[in-house]
C-alpha positions in Angstrom: -28.7 22.2 -147.1 -29.5 18.7 -145.9 -25.8 17.5 -145.6 -22.7 19.6 -145.0 -20.3 16.9 -145.8 -20.1 14.1 -148.4 -18.0 10.9 -148.6 -17.7 9.8 -152.2 -16.5 6.4 -153.5 -14.2 6.5 -156.4 -14.2 3.5 -158.7 -17.7 2.9 -160.1 -19.1 6.1 -158.6 -16.9 9.0 -159.9 -15.0 7.1 -162.6 -14.7 3.7 -164.4 -11.1 3.1 -165.1 -9.9 6.6 -166.2 -13.2 7.8 -167.6 -15.5 10.0 -165.5 -19.0 8.6 -165.0 -22.1 10.6 -166.0 -22.8 13.5 -163.7 -19.5 13.2 -161.8 -18.1 16.6 -162.9 -21.4 18.4 -162.4 -21.8 16.9 -158.9 -18.3 18.0 -157.8 -19.0 21.5 -159.2 -22.3 21.6 -157.3 -20.6 20.6 -154.0 -18.1 23.4 -154.3 -20.8 25.9 -155.3 -22.9 24.9 -152.3 -19.9 25.2 -149.9 -20.2 21.5 -148.9 -17.1 19.7 -147.8 -16.3 16.4 -149.4 -13.8 13.6 -149.3 -13.2 10.9 -151.9 -12.7 7.5 -150.3 -11.1 4.6 -152.1 -10.3 1.1 -151.0 -7.8 0.8 -153.8 -4.3 1.2 -152.3 -2.2 1.1 -155.5 -2.0 4.9 -155.7 -1.3 7.6 -153.2 -3.8 10.3 -152.5 -1.7 12.7 -154.6 -1.7 10.3 -157.5 -5.4 9.8 -157.3 -6.0 13.5 -157.3 -3.7 14.0 -160.2 -5.4 11.3 -162.3 -8.9 12.8 -161.5 -7.7 16.2 -162.4 -6.2 15.0 -165.7 -9.6 13.3 -166.4 -11.4 16.6 -166.0 -12.4 16.2 -162.3 -10.2 18.7 -160.5 -9.5 17.4 -157.0 -6.8 18.3 -154.4 -4.8 15.5 -152.6 -6.3 16.5 -149.3 -9.7 15.7 -150.7 -8.7 12.0 -151.1 -8.4 9.4 -148.5 -7.1 5.9 -149.4 -7.3 2.7 -147.4 -3.5 2.7 -147.3 -3.5 6.1 -145.6 -5.8 4.7 -142.9 -3.7 1.6 -142.4 -0.5 3.6 -142.3 -1.9 5.8 -139.6 -3.0 2.7 -137.6 0.4 0.9 -137.9 2.3 4.1 -137.0 0.4 4.4 -133.8 0.8 0.7 -132.9 4.4 0.1 -134.0 6.1 3.5 -134.2 9.3 3.2 -136.3 8.5 -0.4 -136.8 9.2 -2.8 -139.7 6.3 -3.7 -141.9 6.4 -6.6 -144.4 4.3 -5.3 -147.2 2.6 -6.7 -150.3 1.5 -3.8 -152.4 2.6 -0.9 -154.6 3.7 2.7 -154.2 0.2 3.6 -152.9 0.9 1.5 -149.8 4.6 1.9 -149.5 4.7 5.7 -149.5 2.1 6.3 -146.8 3.9 3.8 -144.6 7.3 5.4 -145.1 5.8 8.9 -144.7 4.7 7.9 -141.2 8.1 6.7 -140.1 7.7 3.0 -140.7 10.3 0.9 -142.4 8.9 -1.0 -145.3 10.1 -4.5 -146.0 9.0 -5.4 -149.5 7.8 -9.0 -149.5 10.1 -11.3 -151.5 12.6 -8.5 -152.2 14.2 -7.4 -149.0 16.5 -9.5 -146.7 14.6 -11.6 -144.2 14.4 -10.4 -140.6 12.0 -9.8 -137.8 9.0 -7.6 -138.7 6.2 -6.1 -136.6 3.3 -6.5 -139.0 2.3 -7.9 -142.4 0.3 -5.4 -144.5 -1.4 -6.4 -147.7 -2.7 -4.1 -150.4 -3.4 -4.7 -154.1 -0.3 -5.8 -156.0 -0.5 -6.1 -159.7 3.0 -7.6 -159.9 2.2 -10.3 -157.3 4.6 -13.3 -157.3 4.8 -16.6 -155.6 7.9 -15.3 -153.8 5.9 -12.4 -152.3 3.1 -14.7 -151.1 5.7 -17.1 -149.6 7.4 -14.3 -147.6 4.1 -13.1 -146.2 2.9 -16.6 -145.4 6.0 -17.4 -143.5 5.7 -14.2 -141.4 2.1 -15.0 -140.7 2.9 -18.6 -139.7 5.4 -17.1 -137.2 2.6 -15.1 -135.6 3.2 -11.7 -137.0 0.1 -9.5 -136.9 -1.9 -9.5 -140.1 -3.4 -6.3 -141.7 -5.1 -5.6 -145.0 -6.1 -2.4 -146.7 -9.4 -3.9 -147.9 -11.1 -7.2 -148.8 -12.7 -6.2 -152.2 -12.6 -9.4 -154.2 -12.9 -7.6 -157.5 -13.0 -4.0 -158.9 -14.5 -2.5 -162.1 -12.1 -1.7 -165.0 -12.8 0.0 -168.2 -13.2 -3.3 -170.1 -14.6 -5.5 -167.3 -13.8 -6.9 -163.8 -10.3 -7.0 -162.3 -9.1 -9.1 -159.3 -9.1 -7.0 -156.2 -7.0 -7.1 -153.0 -9.5 -9.3 -151.3 -8.5 -12.1 -153.7 -4.9 -11.9 -152.4 -6.0 -11.5 -148.8 -8.3 -14.6 -149.1 -5.4 -16.7 -150.4 -3.2 -15.7 -147.5 -6.1 -16.2 -145.0 -6.7 -19.7 -146.2 -3.0 -20.6 -146.4 -2.1 -19.2 -143.0 -5.4 -19.8 -141.0 -5.1 -16.2 -139.9 -7.8 -13.5 -140.2 -6.5 -10.0 -140.9 -7.5 -6.7 -139.4 -9.1 -4.8 -142.3 -9.3 -1.0 -142.3 -11.1 -0.2 -145.7 -14.8 -0.1 -146.4 -17.1 -1.5 -145.0 -15.0 -1.6 -141.9 -15.3 1.4 -139.5 -11.6 2.6 -139.3 -11.9 4.2 -142.8 -15.2 6.0 -141.9 -13.8 7.1 -138.5 -10.8 8.6 -140.2 -13.0 10.3 -142.9 -15.3 11.9 -140.3 -12.3 13.1 -138.3 -10.9 14.7 -141.4 -14.2 16.4 -142.3 -14.7 17.6 -138.7 -18.4 17.0 -139.0 -20.9 14.8 -137.0 -22.2 11.8 -138.8 -25.7 13.2 -138.9 -24.4 16.0 -141.2 -22.7 13.7 -143.6 -23.9 11.5 -146.6 -22.0 8.7 -148.3 -22.4 7.8 -151.9 -21.2 4.6 -153.6 -21.9 1.9 -156.1 -21.2 -1.2 -154.1 -23.8 -2.3 -151.5 -21.4 -4.7 -149.6 -18.7 -2.1 -149.2 -20.1 1.5 -149.6 -23.7 1.1 -148.4 -22.7 -1.3 -145.7 -20.0 1.1 -144.4 -22.6 3.9 -144.2 -25.2 1.8 -142.4 -22.7 0.4 -139.9 -21.4 3.9 -139.2 -24.8 5.5 -138.9 -24.4 7.6 -142.0 -27.0 8.1 -144.7 -25.7 6.1 -147.7 -26.9 6.5 -151.3 -26.5 3.9 -154.0 -25.6 5.0 -157.5 -26.2 2.4 -160.3 -23.0 3.0 -162.2 -20.8 0.2 -160.8 -21.3 -3.1 -159.1 -24.8 -4.6 -159.8 -26.4 -5.1 -156.4 -27.7 -8.4 -155.3 -31.2 -8.3 -153.8 -30.1 -10.1 -150.7 -27.5 -7.4 -150.1 -30.0 -4.6 -150.6 -32.3 -6.2 -148.0 -29.5 -6.5 -145.6 -28.1 -3.0 -146.2 -30.9 -0.8 -147.6 -29.6 2.5 -148.9 -31.1 5.9 -148.0 -31.7 6.3 -151.7 -31.0 4.6 -155.0 -30.3 6.7 -158.1 -28.9 6.1 -161.6 -25.9 8.4 -161.2 -24.5 11.3 -159.2 -26.4 13.9 -161.2 -29.7 12.6 -159.6 -28.4 13.5 -156.2 -27.9 17.2 -156.9 -31.3 18.1 -155.4 -30.0 17.1 -152.0 -27.5 20.0 -152.1 -30.2 22.6 -152.1 -33.0 20.9 -150.1 -33.9 21.6 -146.5 
């Protein structure tokens, strides 16, 4: 078998909204039959790994929570190392708050909790974003509090079209504050490093699959991992393809099944 481990993007690769994409179920079945390890990577920090696994299982793609890694998990691990027991001013949802709390950090919900000193500002996608939340985060950033973000995806695919991504919120705060965040999600290396550590495999034995050249394929190329592009999500710009050429380009996951039995 050419690869012993697989890193799979979620939105636009396995599912669109709540609907499985063509070949997704068969590909996961083939991975299990071949004895290959896999990990689903998602930049979307609105849901916990357990919630993502539950939603996939309900959609007909049985997955265990330990087979999912979110950008919020990676950020929570980083902040717990840097600020053990610290206070984090967070813009986000349960998918960000719960991993932070699970690692002993105290979450200060932007715009809701009493003001006070915090150790970091963490920004994840927030679908109930308010001006008050942005103001609280901006004031902390203006005071010099370290700035972190789960990801910088400007948009993400929904069932009926595009949705604003976390990158849109991060960009607003970046421009308003003049501060650049430390980002952990794809295409940045922290997420790939955490994924490789969890798989316990060298990068030469791992393949990455995704639909977005600027996040998924770029992440693989930067980490020295073979990255395959599936044409089920974000339409690639030719300039991006020239900058981050994939190891292969296929219509969907079904077309990659031959790599599970090849040399």
